[in-house]
C-alpha positions as CSV (number, residue, x, y, z in Angstrom):
1,X,-119.1,-113.6,88.4
2,X,-119.7,-116.9,86.5
3,X,-118.6,-115.2,83.3
4,X,-115.4,-114.0,85.0
5,X,-114.7,-117.6,86.1
6,X,-115.4,-118.9,82.6
7,X,-113.0,-116.3,81.2
8,X,-110.2,-117.3,83.7
9,X,-110.8,-121.0,82.9
10,X,-110.5,-120.3,79.2
11,X,-107.2,-118.5,79.8
12,X,-105.9,-121.3,81.9
13,X,-106.9,-123.9,79.4
14,X,-105.2,-121.9,76.6
15,X,-102.0,-121.6,78.6
16,X,-101.9,-125.3,79.4
17,X,-102.4,-126.2,75.7
18,X,-99.5,-123.8,74.8
19,X,-97.3,-125.2,77.5
20,X,-97.5,-128.9,76.6
21,X,-94.8,-129.0,73.8
22,X,-92.9,-126.1,75.3
23,X,-92.5,-128.1,78.6
24,X,-91.3,-131.2,76.6
25,X,-88.6,-129.3,74.7
26,X,-87.6,-127.3,77.8
27,X,-87.2,-130.5,79.8
28,X,-85.1,-132.0,77.0
29,X,-83.0,-128.9,77.1
30,X,-82.3,-129.4,80.8
31,X,-81.4,-133.0,80.1
32,X,-78.8,-132.0,77.5
33,X,-77.4,-128.9,79.2
34,X,-76.3,-130.8,82.4
35,X,-74.0,-133.2,80.5
36,X,-72.9,-130.4,78.3
37,X,-71.6,-128.4,81.2
38,X,-69.9,-131.5,82.5
39,X,-68.2,-132.1,79.2
40,X,-67.1,-128.4,78.9
41,X,-65.6,-128.5,82.4
42,X,-63.7,-131.7,81.6
43,X,-62.6,-130.3,78.2
44,X,-64.5,-133.1,76.3
45,X,-64.8,-130.8,73.3
46,X,-66.5,-132.9,70.6
47,X,-69.2,-134.4,72.8
48,X,-69.7,-131.0,74.3
49,X,-70.2,-129.4,70.9
50,X,-73.0,-131.9,70.0
51,X,-74.7,-131.5,73.4
52,X,-74.5,-127.7,73.0
53,X,-76.1,-127.8,69.6
54,X,-78.8,-130.2,71.0
55,X,-79.6,-127.8,73.8
56,X,-79.7,-124.8,71.4
57,X,-82.1,-126.8,69.2
58,X,-84.3,-127.3,72.2
59,X,-84.9,-123.6,72.9
60,X,-85.5,-123.0,69.2
61,X,-88.0,-125.9,69.1
62,X,-89.6,-124.4,72.3
63,X,-90.1,-121.1,70.5
64,X,-91.3,-122.8,67.3
65,X,-93.9,-124.8,69.2
66,X,-95.2,-121.7,70.8
67,X,-95.3,-119.9,67.4
68,X,-97.7,-122.7,66.3
69,X,-99.6,-122.5,69.5
70,X,-100.2,-118.8,69.0
71,X,-101.4,-119.2,65.4
72,X,-104.6,-117.4,66.3
73,X,-102.6,-114.3,67.1
74,X,-100.1,-114.6,64.3
75,X,-101.3,-111.7,62.2
76,X,-100.8,-109.2,65.1
77,X,-97.7,-110.7,66.7
78,X,-96.0,-112.3,63.7
79,X,-92.9,-110.1,63.9
80,X,-92.0,-111.0,67.5
81,X,-93.1,-114.6,67.1
82,X,-90.8,-115.1,64.1
83,X,-88.2,-112.7,65.4
84,X,-87.5,-114.8,68.5
85,X,-87.1,-118.0,66.4
86,X,-84.9,-116.5,63.8
87,X,-82.8,-114.6,66.4
88,X,-82.3,-117.9,68.3
89,X,-81.2,-119.6,65.1
90,X,-78.4,-117.0,64.9
91,X,-77.7,-117.8,68.6
92,X,-77.3,-121.5,67.7
93,X,-74.8,-120.5,65.0
94,X,-72.9,-118.4,67.6
95,X,-72.8,-121.3,69.9
96,X,-71.3,-123.5,67.2
97,X,-68.6,-121.0,66.3
98,X,-67.6,-120.2,69.8
99,X,-67.1,-123.9,70.7
100,X,-65.2,-124.5,67.4
101,X,-62.5,-122.0,68.5
102,X,-61.3,-124.4,71.2
103,X,-61.2,-127.3,68.7
104,X,-59.2,-125.5,66.0
105,X,-56.9,-123.2,67.8
106,X,-55.1,-122.1,64.6
107,X,-58.4,-120.4,63.6
108,X,-59.5,-119.3,67.1
109,X,-59.8,-115.6,66.3
110,X,-61.9,-116.3,63.2
111,X,-64.3,-118.4,65.1
112,X,-64.5,-115.9,67.9
113,X,-65.4,-113.1,65.4
114,X,-67.9,-115.4,63.7
115,X,-69.5,-116.1,67.1
116,X,-69.7,-112.4,68.0
117,X,-71.2,-111.5,64.6
118,X,-73.8,-114.3,64.8
119,X,-75.0,-113.2,68.3
120,X,-75.0,-109.5,67.1
121,X,-77.3,-110.4,64.2
122,X,-79.5,-112.4,66.6
123,X,-80.0,-109.3,68.8
124,X,-80.8,-107.1,65.7
125,X,-83.5,-109.6,64.8
126,X,-84.9,-109.5,68.4
127,X,-84.9,-105.7,68.3
128,X,-86.7,-105.6,64.9
129,X,-89.3,-108.1,66.1
130,X,-90.0,-106.0,69.3
131,X,-90.0,-102.7,67.4
132,X,-92.4,-103.8,64.7
133,X,-94.7,-105.4,67.2
134,X,-94.8,-102.9,70.0
135,X,-93.1,-99.7,68.8
136,X,-95.3,-98.4,66.1
137,X,-96.2,-95.2,68.1
138,X,-92.7,-94.5,69.4
139,X,-91.0,-91.2,68.6
140,X,-87.6,-89.6,69.1
141,X,-87.7,-89.7,72.9
142,X,-88.0,-93.5,73.0
143,X,-85.3,-93.9,70.3
144,X,-83.0,-91.6,72.2
145,X,-83.5,-93.7,75.4
146,X,-82.8,-96.9,73.5
147,X,-79.7,-95.7,71.8
148,X,-78.5,-94.0,75.0
149,X,-78.8,-97.3,76.9
150,X,-76.8,-99.1,74.2
151,X,-74.1,-96.4,74.3
152,X,-74.0,-96.5,78.1
153,X,-73.4,-100.3,78.2
154,X,-70.6,-100.0,75.5
155,X,-68.9,-97.3,77.6
156,X,-69.3,-99.4,80.7
157,X,-67.5,-102.3,79.0
158,X,-64.7,-100.0,77.9
159,X,-64.2,-98.4,81.3
160,X,-64.3,-101.6,83.3
161,X,-61.7,-103.5,81.3
162,X,-58.8,-102.8,83.6
163,X,-60.8,-102.9,86.9
164,X,-62.2,-106.3,86.0
165,X,-58.7,-107.5,84.9
166,X,-59.8,-108.2,81.4
167,X,-57.8,-107.8,78.2
168,X,-60.0,-107.5,75.1
169,X,-57.1,-106.9,72.6
170,X,-58.3,-106.9,69.0
171,X,-61.8,-107.9,70.2
172,X,-62.3,-104.6,72.0
173,X,-64.2,-103.0,69.1
174,X,-66.5,-105.8,68.5
175,X,-67.0,-106.4,72.3
176,X,-68.2,-102.7,72.6
177,X,-70.4,-103.0,69.5
178,X,-71.9,-106.2,71.0
179,X,-72.5,-104.6,74.3
180,X,-74.2,-101.7,72.6
181,X,-76.6,-103.9,70.7
182,X,-77.3,-105.9,73.8
183,X,-78.2,-102.6,75.7
184,X,-80.5,-101.6,72.8
185,X,-82.1,-105.1,72.9
186,X,-82.9,-105.0,76.6
187,X,-84.1,-101.4,76.6
188,X,-86.3,-102.1,73.6
189,X,-88.0,-105.0,75.4
190,X,-88.4,-102.9,78.5
191,X,-90.0,-100.0,76.6
192,X,-92.2,-102.4,74.8
193,X,-93.6,-103.5,78.1
194,X,-93.9,-100.0,79.5
195,X,-95.7,-98.8,76.4
196,X,-98.1,-101.7,76.0
197,X,-98.1,-103.6,79.3
198,X,-97.9,-106.8,77.2
199,X,-96.4,-109.4,79.6
200,X,-94.5,-111.1,76.7
201,X,-92.2,-108.1,76.4
202,X,-91.6,-108.0,80.1
203,X,-90.7,-111.8,80.3
204,X,-88.5,-111.4,77.3
205,X,-86.7,-108.5,79.0
206,X,-86.0,-110.7,82.0
207,X,-84.7,-113.4,79.7
208,X,-82.4,-110.9,78.0
209,X,-81.0,-109.7,81.4
210,X,-80.2,-113.3,82.4
211,X,-78.6,-113.7,79.0
212,X,-76.5,-110.6,79.7
213,X,-75.3,-112.1,83.0
214,X,-74.0,-115.1,81.1
215,X,-72.0,-112.8,78.8
216,X,-70.5,-111.1,81.9
217,X,-69.2,-114.5,83.0
218,X,-68.2,-115.3,79.5
219,X,-66.0,-112.2,79.2
220,X,-64.0,-113.4,82.1
221,X,-63.4,-116.8,80.7
222,X,-62.5,-115.3,77.3
223,X,-60.5,-112.3,78.2
224,X,-59.6,-112.6,81.9
225,X,-57.0,-114.4,83.8
226,X,-57.7,-117.2,86.2
227,X,-61.4,-117.2,85.4
228,X,-61.7,-120.6,83.7
229,X,-62.8,-122.4,86.9
230,X,-65.8,-124.8,86.8
231,X,-67.9,-122.2,88.6
232,X,-67.3,-119.7,85.8
233,X,-68.3,-122.2,83.1
234,X,-71.4,-123.4,85.1
235,X,-72.6,-119.8,85.8
236,X,-72.1,-118.8,82.2
237,X,-74.0,-121.7,80.7
238,X,-76.8,-121.8,83.3
239,X,-77.4,-118.1,82.7
240,X,-77.1,-118.4,78.9
241,X,-79.4,-121.3,78.4
242,X,-81.7,-120.1,81.2
243,X,-82.0,-116.8,79.5
244,X,-82.7,-118.3,76.1
245,X,-85.4,-120.6,77.5
246,X,-87.0,-117.6,79.3
247,X,-87.0,-115.7,76.0
248,X,-88.7,-118.7,74.3
249,X,-91.3,-119.1,77.1
250,X,-92.1,-115.4,76.9
251,X,-94.3,-116.4,74.0
252,X,-96.6,-118.1,76.5
253,X,-97.6,-114.6,77.6
254,X,-98.7,-113.5,74.1
255,X,-102.2,-111.9,74.5
256,X,-102.3,-113.1,78.1
């Protein structure tokens, strides 16, 4: 019994040490996302861009702090540790491009494609990190499930365009490709947890699902009609930044 208590105390002490800088950067992120949402709703584009970049930097710094905090486990978990940081850097780039489209309307389509591509690459990096860390023993059944989930989400996006009163236009192809890679990302995280029971993969899966909810709201503001209300912006950004910070904080669960 005493040895069990000492073990639990050691785990608690380790988590608290890991959380210190993570909590600081997460709190800074909350402080920047609130004025960002206000600026976005009021169409204050330039201040909003700087605040969005600052918030994105906060979730990257949260992940980076937890990479350093998990240095003892780096050899075994290096792919997911670095994968989350690098994937979120591409997320920051996507954030930048998508906000630029409202500032330079003559290049709106270019910035939208750039944003889609940046987020797509970010998910590829997430998938690679998960697969290299947790999927060494996977075979064709797991790969079939993952690819099937991606295909199913892409088909869902295609079939719900009219019922949801959306109009993807020339972005239909890249929207389906992005939905597919998102489905692959979520399913890879879920299978990573099911095959190893490592809580990091489960928490990351939850973060990705919240991230997906943000994109469902975003598709309405981008491609729908009458869906640019303050509620739509608030729901989108709360889910997006919330999802990214949950993904960052999943690194607290490494080797938990």
